[in-house]
N, C-alpha and C positions, 0 to 999 in steps of 0.2 A: 259296582264299587261305590262305597258311600263317601260322603264328604266329611272332612274334619273341620271343625270350626275352632279357631284358637280362642284362648281366653282374651278378654279385652285388654288392650295395651294401655299403659298410662298415657293420658292425653288431657289437655286442659279444656277441651270443648264440652259441650253438653253430653254427647253420647260418644263413648270411646269407639274408635274404629276396630274392626275385627276382620280376620282373614278367613276365606273359604279356599281350601286347598283341594284341588281335583287332580286327576291324572294329567290333563293337558294344560291346565292353567291355574293361576292364583287370582282370586278376586278380593280386593281390599276395598272396604267401604270407608270413605273419607268423611270427616265432619265438615260442616259448613252451614251457612244460613241461606242458601239459594232456594228459591221456590221450585226450581226444577233440578233434575239430575244432570250431572256432567259425567260423561263416560270417556275414559282414556283407555286405549288399547295399545299395549307395548308388545311388539313382536320382534325379538332380536334376530339377527342373521343366523344364529345357531339353531333357531326354531324352524325357519323356512329360508332356504338359500336364495331362491329367486324372489324378486320384488313382486312378481305377479302372484306368487303363492302368499306372500305376506298381505297383499291387498285383498286377495280372496278371503283369507281368514278374518281380516279386519272387517270387511263388509258383512260376513256371516255373524261375527260377534256383536257388531253394532246393531244389526238388524234384530237380533235376538234380545239385545239389551234394551231396546225401546219398550219392551213389555215389562221390564223390571219395575218394581214399585218405587215411589218417590222416597228417597232416603234423606232428603234435605241437605244434600252435599254432593257426593259423587261416587263413582266406582272406578277403580283402576284395575284393569284386567291385564295380567302379564302372562303371555303364552310361554309355555315351557317347551324345551327341546323334544319332548316326547311326541309332539304333534306332527313332527316331520314324518311324512309318509302315511299319516292317518287318513282315513276316509271320513267324509262328512257324516256318514251314518253312525260312525263310532263316536264322534264328537257331540252330535245332537243330544244323546241322552245325558251327557255331562252338563250341557247348557240347560237342559230341562230341569235337572236336579238342582242346579244353582238357582234357577227361577223359583222353584218350589221352596228352597231354604229361604230366599229373600222374601217371598210372599208371606211365609210363616213368621219370619222375624219382624217385619214392619207392620204386619196386620195386628200383632199383639202390642206393639209399642206405640202405635199412633192412634 
């Protein structure tokens, strides 16, 4: 499954934010002037019923997000309900493809 990148949203910052929509989550790149990335992971109860599952996915996404390039702002990852019952081996390729998209995006703009 390939990712879809939305068109840039109207925004008053230097670089407009954009979304990456995958089967299990949405990744939004936020503007900012921070020298380091900030990573926010939102996992609603509809995506993982037990708090231990939410913490598990949060740790996996944050661990993978450490390798993402510096966007000069932050990333917001919203986990979708489709992740409920998914196995880590199914989610890993999605995270890898997001990393590839981000590396391509920020390698050419910085």
